[in-house]
N, C-alpha and C positions, 0 to 999 in steps of 0.2 A: 347244653352246648348251647353256648351262648348266642342272640341273634346280633349282628354287623350292626354296631353302632351308626343311626341317623340324627342327625343332626340341623334341622329343619323347621329354626329358629329364623328371628327377620333381625339376623346377626347377633353374635358371630355366624358365621356361615361356613359348612364343610370348606376345605383348602387344595387346592389340587398336589399332588405327590411333588410337580418340578418345583413348585413352591413353596414345598416343605425342605425340602433339599437346598433349597437358594438362601432360606432364613437357617439353616443351619452353618453355614460355611463361616468359616475364621472370619473372625474380626478385621478389617479394616479402617485406618485410619481416618477420616471425614474431611482432611482440610488437603489429601495428600492427592496427585494426580489421578490414580486409579478410581477416587469416587467422581470425583468432578466429571472425570468423563463420564461415567457413567450416568450421571446425573444431570446431563445434556442430548444425551440418547433416552432418556428417559421424560426430557421437557418434551421430548416432538412423539411421542406417544401418547402421549397426556395432553398435550391438544386433537392430536386426533380424537379422543375418546370424549374430551368436551366438547369438539365440534367448534374449536373457535385460533383464532389469530394471536386471540392473548396469550401472555406465560402463564400456566400453573404452579399454585406454589403447594407443594405438599407439607403442611405444618403437622407438626408432629404434637397430637393431641387427637381427643375424639372430635366426632361433626359437632359436638357442643361447642365446641372451643370453636370451630372454626365458624359458628353462627354466630358467637361472640366476638370474635376478631370482625366479621363482616359488618356489625351494627356498631362498634367500638370506631372503626375505620373511615364510616361514609355519611355517620350522624351527629350530628354537635346537642349536647344537651339543651333540650324545649324545639326540636324539629317534631312535627308531627309526621307518623308513620300509618298504615293502614295494615291490620295482622287478620290475615285469612284465619281463623279460630275453627277448627270441623275434625280436632282431634289432640291428641294431650303433647306431640311435638308443635302444632297449631297456637298451643296457649304459650309452648318455651318460645316461642321469638316475643311473646306479648315478655313475657317473664324478662327476658335478658332485655328486652327497651327499655322498660320501665323502671331498670339495675340501670343504665344509664340517661336516666331521666327527661329520656322522649315522650312526649302527649301520645298515647298509644288513643286510633280508634280500633275496635272492635267489628270485625266483621261477621257475626258468629253461624256458623252452619251445621245442621243437622247430624252429627256423627251416622257415618255414611252416603251420605250423601257429598258431590261437588260443587264448590264453589259456581256461581252462575255468573259469567264475568259483565252482566246486565248491574248487578249488584254491587262491581267493582267501580264501573260507570259511573253511575249514580254520583256514587261518595266522592270521586273525582271532579265532578262537576260542581258539588256541592262545596266541596273543601281544596282549591286549588293549591291552599300550601302545603298537604302531604307530598311529600320528600321521597316518599319512600312504601313500596308492595311487598312486605313478609309476606311467604307462605312458603307450602310443601308440595313438589312436586308430587310425591305419593305420599299417604300420609301414613307412617307405618301403624299409629293403631286402631286405624281402620281399613287399611286397605282400598283405599278410595285416591283415585288422581285427579288430578286437580287439571284446570283447562287452560296451562303455562302458556302456549302460543296462541289462546285469543287475548289472552291480556296481557302480555308482549305487544302485541298490536294498538292495544289501548295507551302505551304508554310511550310509541315511538315517537309522538309528536309532541310531550310533553316533558316536562323538566321531574322529571318521577322517575325514580328508580325503582328497578324491577330485582330484586333480592330471591333467588330460589335456593331452599335445602333440596337438595339431589340426593339423598342421603342414600335413600333406597332406589334411587332410580337411576342413576350415571350408570351405563353397562350394563342396564335391565332390560330399559325402555328406551325408545328414543329421547331424546333431550338438546337438543343441537343450543349451545348456547348464542353463537351467532344469528342463525338465522329465528330464532324465538325472541328475541329482541332482550334476553336475559343479561340483566348488568353484573349480578353476580352470583355464582353458581357452586355450590359446594357439594361434598359428597364425603365418606367415610370409607378407611378402607375394606372394614368390618363383615361388607356385603355382597356389592355385583360384586367389588373388585377385587373378593379371594384372598383373603388378606387377615390378620388378626388384628385385633380390635389396633391400636396408636397412630393413625396417621390422619390425613382428613384436607385433601386437596382442595384450593380454592382458588377460584379464577374470577377477574374483574373486568370488564368491559372498560372502553379508553374513555367515556363518559365518566364512569364509576373511578377509575386512577384517578380525574379531572375534578371529582368532586375531595377526595383524600386531600388532595393540594388546600381545601378549605377547611378540614376537619383537624381537629387539637387531638389527636388520637393522648386518652389516656391510659394507655396499659402498654408499659414496657417489653412484654416479650412479644403480644398479639402486635404489633408493626408490621400493614402490611411494606408500608414500603422498603424499608429494612429487607421485608426476604425479598423486596421485590430487587433493589441494588443486589442483593449477594446470588438472585437465581442467574444474573447474565453473567458471572467469574462461575457455573455450575456447583452453587454452595448453598446452605442454606445461613438466615442469620445467626443459631446456636447451634449448640449441638446435636448434631442428624439422626434419627432412628437409623440408625447404620442400617443391620437386617430387614427392619420391614422395607427400604427403600431396595433394598439386593432385592425381597420377595416380589415388589411391586413389579422392579422391570421384568421380573421374570414374570408377573400374571400379565401384565400389556402384551410381553410375547404371544404371549398361548388368545390372549381377543384380537388379537392382527395374522397369527395363523388364521386360524378359523377366518375373520371378520368381524366387523361388530354388526354388519347388517344380519349377520347368522346366528351371532350371540342373541340379538333380538329374537329373530323369528325362535330360538331356544327358549326362550324365556314365556313369548307368546304360545306356542304350541303347549310348555307347561302349565303354563293358566288355563286355557283352555281343559286340559286333561282333570285339572283338580278344582274346575267348577262343576263340571259334566258328574264328577264322578262323586261331587256332593249333595248335587241334586238327582243322581242315580239313587242316593242314598237316602231319600224322602226330606231330606234338611233345604231350609233355607241358607242363602248369601245375607253377609249384611250388605253389601256393595251392590249395586245391577250393572247398570250400561259403563257408572264411573268406575272403573277397580283398577287396582293397578296389576302392574305384572307380575309384580314379586311377591306375592302371596294372596293368598284366599285366607274371609275372615269367615266363619260360618257357626248362621246360630245353631246354640244344640238348645236341644227337648227343655221344655221348664222342668220336667220332672227329671230334670238328670242334673249333677251339681258339674259346672263345669271346670272344678279347681283338681276334682277327682279325678275325674276323664282323664286332661293331662297330666297327673301323676302315673293311674295306671298303666297309658302309653308309654309312660316311659321307663314303666318296673317290668312292664310285658313282653314289651316290643323295643325297649331301646333306641324307640324314639321319641327323641325330644323336639315337640314342637311348643308354641306358645298362647297362652290363657287371652283373657281379653282384660284390659287397664279401666281405671278408675272405674265411670257407670258400666263402661261393657264387662266387670271383671265377674268370671261365671255366667256371664253369658255368651259368650263367643271360644271358639278354636281359631289361632292363625296357624296356616297352615305357608310354613316358605319357599319357596320356589325359585331361590337366589344363589348365586355360589356356585363352588362345584355340587350341583345338581343332577341326575338325570329320572329318565320315564321310571324308573323301577324303583327310584326313591321317593317319587307322589304315589306310584301304584302300592306300595309296602305302606304309607302311613293312611291310605283312602281305609286298606285291610284294617287292618288297627284300629281307626276311626269306628270302623261298622261293629266287627270283633268287643269291643269295651263298652261299645252304647249300647248292645245287648246285655253283656254283661251287667251294667248296672241298671238294667231294669228299661232304656228308654222305652216310644214308641216304634216298633220294629216297623217303616215303610219303605225298608228297600228293594229294589228291586236286584231280580238274582244272580244278574248280567250287568250289576253295577260296572265288575274292573272293564270288562269289556267297552265296554260305551266310555268311560273315560279315554283308554286307549285308541279307540275310532275319535276320539274329538281330535291326540293328540298328533296321530299321523294328520288327519285331514287338515290340521293347523298344520304343522311341518310345509305342507306342499304347497299353502296359501301364500300372497305376497303377504310383507309385510306390511303390517301397521301402523297408521304415525298417530302413536300416545296423546291422544284430543281424547278426551272422553265426552260423551252428547250433554246437552243442558238445552 
């Protein structure tokens, strides 16, 4: 008998049955009244998800496309931006910015740590010409949460835009765009939004829209002003990803049937479950206080091949987790708890991790009741108030 397949990677993630059924519906035309009506209804829920009064534009691309759209529409070549580089995706902000011809100041942070807002302030005071701060809310390569709300306070009275990659945060942990003074927030469909890859919602603040009037976009497809004009008509500027939009509507309905706060509570509880279980196995966690709610990054004992560990778990238990990237390759595993997951998925992953570590000869320091400890942590977190997603610094 084959084990139930479990996809516990930080994107793509598992998809609810209701969304899968919506994705399989017959095709409709994207310029006809049915689609327009659906887009207008969807816009209301997307604004609720982003916690903003501004339009949210569902671009047909991956999250990287939305990152590029943000850079291209908000900055002119030669402008200076501050990039928080604390992982692979922080580095991506730098690469996109340099392609645009921006002057990039890198604020390098050790992988596994969150940026200190005091260091952001020092850079802003030293270089007042900085016109944008670029960072991740949740750095997927490390499982670290950055203090976006505190950085938002720093830019409130400055002529500096705060651009946030919320691809593995939106829908998973609190990331209220307007309250936190975020000027551009993006996400991707394949993570907390419980969809296949292919959509990247993006929203700009009022002052960010004003800035676009001063920027000459060099990109025909990713022209956000065109997208904004079409959004008022319940349309996208170019051919819409029709079935993904229908799936997004179903996913948003599921979100708000349960309530956004309850969704956050669920992911917080799953995070406590995964972290408690890993520590009960005698393993170290990469991120300490500053951890994301969407995945848990776990250090692998030096006597175990991390890549082989991930492969064996997939082969023997039909559970797909992720390994490390760049300098963390082979040194960590990442168990994701975002998208359509529940506590049984995390228990299965912890069991498979323990059994496979033992099979590969890793030092066995596991408590015999590690699963019970993990489940207890989950139950306690489910009863606790939802925390604000702000790490300690």
